N, C-alpha and C positions, 0 to 999 in steps of 0.2 A: 504493500499500500504506500502511496506517495504521501510525504508529510505535508501537512496544512499548517500554515502560520497561526499564531495565536490571534493576530490581528484579524485574520479572516474568520476564525471560529467564533470569537466573541460577537461578531456581527451576523453570524449565520442564523437562519430561521429553520434549518433542516433538523428539527428535533427528531431524535431516535436514530439519526444517521451515524455511522461509525467513522471515526477520525484517528489519524495517527499524528501526534504532536510530539516535538522534541524541544527541550530548553533547559534552563537551569532553575534549580529549586531556590526560591526566595525564602520560603518558611515551610515548615511542616508542624501541624498540631493534630490533636485528636484525642481518642481514648482507646480502650482495649477492643473496641468494635470497629472503628472507622478512623482513617487517616485523611485529613484535608491538606493537600499540597498546593501551594501557590507556585505556579510555574510561569516563567517569562523567557521569551526567546529573542527580545530586542526589538521586536516588530511594532510594539505599542507599549504605552505607558502603563497599561492595564495588565494584571496578572490573570491567568486562567486558573480556576480552582479545579483540581483533580480530586475526585472522591474515590478512596481506595478501601474497599471492604477487607478488613485485616485478615478474615478467615481464608480469603482467595489467594493471599500471597505469602510466601516464605518469610518467617520472622527475620532471618538474617538479611534477606533482600531489603525489607522495609527499614532495617536498621541503617543501611547504606544511603537511604534517601534523606540526605542532610542538607542543610543550607550550603549552597555553592556546588552540590553535585549535578551532573548533567544526566538527564533521564530521557527515555522514550516511552511513551504512553499510547496505547490503543484503547479506545473506549467509545461509548455512545453519548451523544449530546443530549442533555437533560436541562429542563428549567431548574434554575437554582432554587434550593429550599431555603437558602440563607440570605442575609443582606449583603450588599456590596457588589453583586454581579447578577447578570440576567440569566446566564447559562453556566453549566458546569460539565465536566466530562466524568462520566462514571467508568472508571478503569476496569478493563477486561484483561490487559496484559500490560506489564511494566518491566522495564529493563534499566539498569543503571549503566550508562555509557562511560561516564567518568567519575570516579569516587573523588570526595573532597575531605581532606583531614580538618574537621571542625576545630581541632585543638590549636591549629595554627592559622586557619583561614582568617584574614583580617576583616572581612565584611560580614560581620555578625548582624542579625536583624535588629539593629538599633540605630540611633541617630549618630552619625559620624560628622566631624567637622570638616569643612572644605579644605582646611589646611592639612589635616591628616590624609585626606583623599588625594591631595597632590603628591604626597609621598609614595602612594601606590597607584600612580596614573595608569599603570598597566591593568588594573582591575576595576577602576572607577566607572568604566562603561557599563558595568553591571548594576549600578545604582540607578534609582529612578531619576535623579537629577541629571547625571551625566548622559544617561540614555536619551532623555528628552532634549538636552542641549545638542547631542549629536545629530538626532533626527531633524531638529530645526535647522541646524547647520547645513545638513544636506539639502533640505528644501530651499534654503536661501541660495546655495550654490546653483541649484537647478534654475531658480527664478532669475538669478543674473544673466545666465546664458540664454534663458527664454526671452528676457526682455530685449536684449541686444539683437538676438537673431530675428525677432519679430519686426525690428526697425532696420534690418538690412546691414547691421554692422558686421564686420569681419574680425574673428578672434585671432590675435597674433601672440605667438610665443616669443617674448623678448629674452635676451640673454640673462642668465643668472650670474655669469662670471663676465666682469666689465672692467675696462680701464678707465672709465669716467665716473665722476661723482656728481649725479644729477642735482642733488640738493646743496652741494658746496659745503656741507657740514664737516666732512673728514671723518666721521664716525663710522668707519667701514671695516669689515673682516677681511683680512688679506688672504689671498689664494696663492700658494707657492708650492713648487716641488723641490726648492733648494734644500740643501742639507743645513738645518738650522744650527748644527754643531760645527759647521765648517763652511760659512757663507763666503762666496766669492766677492772680492772687493775691487772697486775701481782704484785708480792712481791716487784719487783724493779721499780714499778711505770709505767711500759709500758703497752699499750693496750693489753688486753688478747684476742687474736684472736681465742683461743680455743672455745670461746663461740659464734663465728660468724657462719654464714650459713654453710660455707665450712670448718670451723675448722682451718683456716689459712688466712692470708692477701691475698686478690685477687684484680685484677684490670682488666680494659678493655685492650684488646690486642693491641699492636703496630704492630704486624706482625703475619701472619700464618705460617711463614717460618719453625720454629723449628718443629712443628706438621706435616707440609708438608714433612720434610725430613723423619720423621718416615714412612709415607705412601709410600714415593718413595722407601724405603728400602724393600718393599714387592710388590708393584704395578709397580715399574719401572719408569713410567712417570706420574706425577700428576700436577695439578694446582689448586690453590685457587683463589677465587674472592669473596672478602667479605669486610665488614666495618672494618676499624682500626682506633685507637684513640690515640691522643697525646696531653697532657696537657702542651703544650708549649705556654707560654704567648706571643704570637706573633701576631701582627696586620697587617702584610705584605700582599701583593697581591698574595703571593705564599703559604700561610699557612692556613690550616683548622685544627680545633680540631677533626673533624669527616670526614674520607675520605675513599675511596675505593682502595683496592690494588689487583693487579693480581700478583700471585707468583707461578710460575712453579718451580718444583723440579725434577731433572732428574738423576737417577742411571746410572752410567757408562758414564757419561758426564765429559769431562774435560773442561778447560776454553775455548779453541778453539771451542769446540762443543756449549758451552754456548753462545758465541759471535755470532756464526752462527745462532742459534735459535733466538736470540734477534733481529737481523737484519732482518731475514725472517719474524718474527711476526709483527715488526713495519711496514714493507712495505706491508704486507697483510691488516693490519688495515687501513692504508692510502689509498691503492687502493679500498678497499670495500667502504670507504667513498666517494671517487671520482666517483665510479661506481653506487652508490645508493643514494647519498645525494646531487646531483648537484644543484637542485633548492635551497635548504637551504644553501649551501656553496656560491652560487653566491650572495644571499642576504647578508650573514654575510660578504662576502668580500666587498660588496659595502658599508655596514655599517662601516666597519673598514676604508675604504678610506675616507669616509665622516668625520669620526672622527679625522683622522689625516691630513686633507687637509691643516691645517694652520702650520704644522710642517715643518721644513727644509727637503728638500729631503733625506739628509743622515741620518735623524732621524726617517724616516717613516719606518714602517714595510714592509717587503716583501709581495706583493700581495698574498692573501691566498691560492688560487689554484695553483699559480705558486710555492709557497713555498712547497706545498704538492708534487707537480710534481718534484721539485728539490730533495727531498729525494728519490723518486722512481728511479730517473735517475743516481744516484750516488752509487757506492759501499762505504760503510763506511770506512773511513781511520782509521787504527789501528796503535797506538803508545804506548809507555810506559809513565808513570808519569814522569820519569826522563826526557825523551825527550821533554815532553810537558813543563816542568819547564824551560829547556834551551831556548825553543822557546819563552815562555812568558817573561823570564828575559831579553831577548835580543830584544823584541819587541819595536816598537816606542812608543806605549802608556805607556809602563812601564818606559822606559828611560825618557819620557817627563813628567812623574808624573800624567798621565791622568787616571790611574787605582785608584779607590777608595781604593783598598787594594793592595798595591805594592808587587811585587813578587821578594823577595830577594834571594830566593835560595831553595834548596831541604828541604821538610819537611812541607811546607805550605799547608793548606787545601784550595783547589781551590774554588773560588767564582764564581758566575754566569757570571760576567763580563769576567773572564778568560776564562771560557768554551765557551761562545759565541764568543770571539775573535778567538779562535782556529777554531771554525766552520765557522763563517761568514766572517772572514778577511783573516786568514792564509791559511787554507786548501780548504775553499769554498765547503764543503761537511760535512755530519754527521761525528762525530769522536767517536771512542771507546778507551778510556784510560785503561791501564792495569798496574798491578804490582805497587800498592800504598805502601807507607810506612806502616809497621804494626801498627805504633802508631796512625794512623788516621782511622783505619778500625776496624771492629767488631772481637770479639774473634773467631768466627767460621770459618773465612776464612783461606784457606790452606796456609801455609808458603812456600816461595820459598827457594831453596837451599842456597841462601845467608843469610837467617834467618833475613833479614831486611826488605823484602818486602813480600806482600801476593798477592795471585792470584785473585786479584779483578778486576772488569771491570765496567765502567761507560759509558753509551752511551749518547752522547751530541748532542743536535739538535739546529737548528738556533731558536733564539728568546726565547727558553725555558731554555737552558743549559742542565743540567742533566735531562734525561727523564727516564732512567733505571739504577739501580744499582744492581750489582750481584757479584758472585764470584764462584770460585770452593771451595767446602767446605772441611775442614780438616777431612779426614777419619781416621787418625791415632790416636788411643786411647791415647797414652802417650803424643803425641804433643798437643792434644787438651786440655787435663787436665792441662798440663804446661801453655798453653796459658790462660785458664780460671783462674788459680791462679795468673798469672801476671796481669790480668785485674780485679781482685777481683770479679769474677763471681762464685757464690757458687756452686762448682761441686757436692757437697753431696746432693743438692736440685734437681739436674738435672741428676740423674742416669738413668732415663728413656731415656734421650737424648744420654748419653754416651754409653747405651747398644747397639745401632746400631753400634757402633764402636767395640764392643766386640764380636757381633754375626754376622759373615759373612759380615764384612765391605767391601765397594767398593768405588771407586772414584765417586764423585757425585757433581753436580753443580746445581745453580739455580739463579733466579734474581727476582726483584720486579719492576713492573711498576705502579706508581701512576696514577690511572685512571683519576683523575681530571687534572693532568699534560697533559696527552694525549688529554683531552678535550680542554685545552687551546690551544694546537697546532692545532687541526683540526677545531676549531671554530674561531680562531683569537681573542678571548676574552682576555681581559687584566688583569682581576682580577678573581682569582680562585673561589670567592664567586659567580661568575655568571655562573659557569658551573656545579653546583650542586643545586638540587631544593631548599633545605633548609639549608643554610650554618650554621655551628656550629663554632663560633669563641669566644674570650674572651668577656664576658659580653653579649653574644648574643645567646639565645636558644629559640628564638621565633618560633611559628607556629609548 
């Protein structure tokens, strides 16, 4: 008999039909007459109750049916006699596929802290929380590709190993095959990368944007979705050393087109989650409310599903960086010294607390900020006519702050070279990038969405390490 997934069985109305189900035991309880086994195979947040008549099965076999063991059960589908489920399986045959030593198995049927579960990331998929997060993550991956494919975008795989620093931050992981115990040196004592695999210094990429721009100059509209890396020595709840980025680049798009696409994209993803992940979202919402029940009302997060519907229900408010600074400078939290980073005037780089104030307190809707000072943005952003600001845009969300960053790119060759020189970006090493401005240049734009930032929003998880299967952070490269 072919196995049927738990997710299909619990929705089945074929009472009396025989099914074969396989999965892992979450709990087993009962008495001398009957055992109730909660079985889960990862296909749904819901467990399937297996009812096993003790007289039908060998005592030693039932003793092996412990939390964590994998089993196969053949039985008939019955209406459930107990609360918590609509149907259950009345076991006719039962086999233990894989035993589990309950004396050392770390996932006992009790509440575990997220910190502890990070230490056993190889097993946390078996918990309700992380199986729910994994299923939502899969749905969001599918939705990303579905959205762009429906709009005629081409998916491009950009290099993971690169010789350029797209952000100019310098916080990159180096890639080398050189013998670190016997590095070749040049006459002036520097490492001789001519002997390295690529013949030059290379790193793991921080962004696929620059290569994405090249593709957009021939294909029109493209997007990348791949791993990116940043060697930032940060242990905050918002930073990873390895994370995934979604980066569309569009020829003939100006800043307004870019903002329109970003808003449409985010709303599509959120609606997809609500339409396809409701069981998991309800569980994650209840988990978050339980976690925050002892907080003051004003400190609690917005209910998860309500927060997602809030984004769908509102047009994103659009304003300039200058307008935002005036709002923040004159806000009560700023005047009363309640911001950790006071806003004194034009030129400050906005922090998460400022972004969240604009979204959650002032406008009470998602916000898109535009026209940032050139000093706090990257070299490739198009300069405005005032030559003081650039055509940047950041999308701000409740509880997350910035979720998307993007801009109209500078398409003018001379202006781009000038900007690169001002910011000490080696133009001579990026002739391939500048060529797109020499050969049939066009206005173009793009943005980046950190996938794990999106996952924080749609799952309600508070730490970015809990929305990626195996987080990479300073001093942590386990599993």
